[in-house]
Structure formats: C-alpha cells, structure tokens
N, C-alpha and C positions, 0 to 999 in steps of 0.2 A: 504493500500500500504506500509506504514512504517513497518507493521508487516511482510509482505512478504519479503521486502528488508532485514530486520534484520535476518530472517530465512535463506535467501540466504547467508548472510555474515557468519553466524555461521557455515554453512556447506561448506564454501569456494566455493560456486557456483557463477559463474559470470553471469551477466545479462546486456543487452544493455540499454544504456540511449538514448532514442529517442529525436529528435528535436534539438540536438545540432548542430550548424552550423560549417562550416570549419573555420570561424573566431574565434570561441571559442576554437577550437583545436589549431589554430595558436597562440592564446593568451597564452595558457598553455605552448606551446613550447618556446615562447618568455620569459615566466617566468623562465623556466628551464635555458635558455641561460643566463639570467640576474643573476640567482642564482650562476651558475657555474663561471661566470666572477667575482663574488664578492670574490672568494676564492683566497688567495695568492698561495696556492698549494693544491693538494688533492692526496690521495692514496686509493687503493681499491684492494680487491681480486676478482677474477672472475672465473666462470665456463663456459666452452665452449662445447656445445653438437651439434654434426652433426648427423642427422637422415635421412634415406630414407627407409621407411617401405616397399616399393615395392621391393627394393633390399636387404632388411633385413640387413641394415647397421645402426650401432649406435656407434659413437666414442665420448668419453668424456674426457676432460682434464681440468686442472685448472691452474691458473696463478695469477700474481699480477702486479700492475702498480702504478707508481707515476708520477704526472704531475705538471709542473709549466709553465704556459704560453704555448709556443710551444714546450718546452723541455719535454722529458719523458724518463722513464726507465721502461722496461717491462720484466718480467721473464715468460717464456712460454715453455713447453716441455723440460725443463732442460737447456734451452738456455737463453740468455739475449740480449736485444736490447736497445741501448741507442741513443737518439737524442739530441745533444747539442745545437740545434738551427741552425746549418749549415750542419753537416754531421750525417749520421746514421751509427752506429757501431753494427754489428750483431756478437755476441760472441758465438761460439759453442765449449764448452769444450770437447765434445766427439771426435771431429776432431782436437782439438787444432788449431782452425782456426778463424780468425776475418776478416769480410768483411766490408770495408768502402765504403759507397755509398752516393750519393746525395739524397735528399728527393723525387725526381721524379723517381728514379730507382725502378724497381719492385722487387728487392732483399729484403730479410728479411722475417718477419713472415706474412705479409699481414694484420697485425693489427696495427693501429695507434691509441693509446688510446686518444690522444688529439683530433683527428678528430672524434672519436667515440662520443664525448660529444657535437659536434656541426654539424655533417655531415648533419643532417636533415633540416638545415636552407635553403638549396636551392635544386632544382631539384625534388621536390615532391609536390603532392597535398595532403591535409590533410582531414581526417574524424575522428570524435569522435567515439570511439569504446567501447568495454566492460570495465566494472569496476570489480575488484576482491579484495577480502580481502585475503592477503597472509601473514599468520602467524601474524595477527594483523595489518598489514600495508595495507592501502587503496591504491591500484594501479590502476590508470586510463590509459587505453591504447589508443593511437592515431594510426590510420591506415595511413601509408604513401604509396601513390601510385606513383611509379616512372614515370618520363616523358619518352618520346619516345627514348631518348638517353640511357636509362638504363633499357632496357626491358628484360635483362636476369633474372631480379628479378620480380616476380609477385607483391609482396607487402611486406611491413614491418609492424610489430606491435611494437611500442615503449611504454613500460610500465613506468609510472612516479609515483613516491611516492608523493602523494598529500599533505603530511605533510611537507616534506623537499624540494619538488620541484626539485628533482634530478632523474636521470635515474636509474631504477631498473633492467629492462630487455629489451633486443632487440631480436625480433624474425624475421628471414628472411625466406620467402617462395620463393623458386626458381622455375623456369619454369619446371625443371626436377623433381619436387616434393621433392627436398631436402630441409630440414628444419634445420636451424641453430639457436641455442638459446644461447645468451650471457647474463649471470646473474651477476650483481655486488653485492658484499657483503662487509661488514666491511668498509664502506666508512669513511675515516678520512680526515679532512680538516685543513688547516693552521698548519701543523705539522713542528717541527724544522728539517731543512735540512742543512747539511754542504754546504758551498759555492761551493765546487767542486763535489757535489752529481751528477750532470749531465755532468761532465767532463770526457772524456776518458783518461785513464792513461796507456800508453802502457808498462810502467815498471812493471805493475802487470802481464804481460803475456810474459815473456822473451823467452819462447820456442814456442810461437804460430806463425803460418804462417799468415801474414797480407796481405790480398788481397785488394789492393787499386786501 
C-alpha cells in the first residue's frame, strides 16, 4: 500500500482516504482556524478561475490581499477594496470612482478575504475527501456540504496544506455546473505594516467621485 501511495504522489494523482469521520474533518478545520488566528496579519496572492464546460466558459484572473483581524485590503481586476473595520471602500481607477458602503451592503467585489479564511466554520456538514500532492505540498481536501439555506451551491472542496495548516485552494461547485476555483499562493505572515495601511485617505484621490 505504501508503494502504491508513493507512486500516486509522484504522478500527482489523488486518491481517497476511507474511514475518516466528519469529526476528523472538523478537527482539521479547527486546526486551520487556530493557525490563522495565531497570525498578527497575513498577505497572499491568489488566482480566481470560473468555468462552465457546458457553456464553454472559462475566465481567469489574479489578485492579492492583506488581512489583519477584520481589516483587509484586496486588489482585484485592476481595482482595490479596503475595509477599515467599519466601512468598505471600493476604488475603481478606470471610472475615477470610490464607493463607500457598510459591510452588509452587496456592493464591491463579492470577495471578502477575511471571511474566506473562516467562512466554513458554520453552515456546512463536513466529509474527509481526497488527498493530493501539489508541487511537493501535501493537500488534504475537506468536502463541505451546505445546509438547506445555501442550496445554490452543490458543495465545496477546501484544500488544506497539511504542513502549514492553512488554506491552499477552494473549489465551489454550483447547481448550474459552474465551477469556481480560488488558489492562494505566496502566503506571508506577520509582515511589517504601517499603522495606516488599512486606513482610507481621500486626499490621495482628489479628482475621484465619492459615492457615499
């Protein structure tokens, strides 16, 4: 069996681990939450891929994010979104426009990096899924099955780096057969940040229209 597993790893072929209970999956997710909570801050690059093979659709883009507690700054599609803990600022250079909103509003990118790292803690049932060797990193996937209130999503696959206990990849399978894949790269933790890093400064945008 060990020889078979090793061959699978060498050729980057994933295989299921049977017999793991939902409790084991939840324990791994708890370890991830504990690890993330131990960082003063973190930043990462990411790729975002949306696919629907039936409709022959594939869209791919990249971005970056920095997080400290509930505060975050994210760059995506040439724009920037900043959350200072109270308000969200969506900055769109192409239109020279800034939208200021509350966290409960639907405006913005639709991506909250601070929630990305903890969203799975409620609203899902857990299953132990496949394990993969990805460029030398051992990634264990947990299948998240949404409750009745979130049925526009069939299920999620959350890939966790077993060495660092942080999220590597999130795959969402929608009911319309749309598949989105978010992959985190170049994770950096406890980096030096200026005290005003998550503070919006309107003086930097003198000619922008501010929609408040």
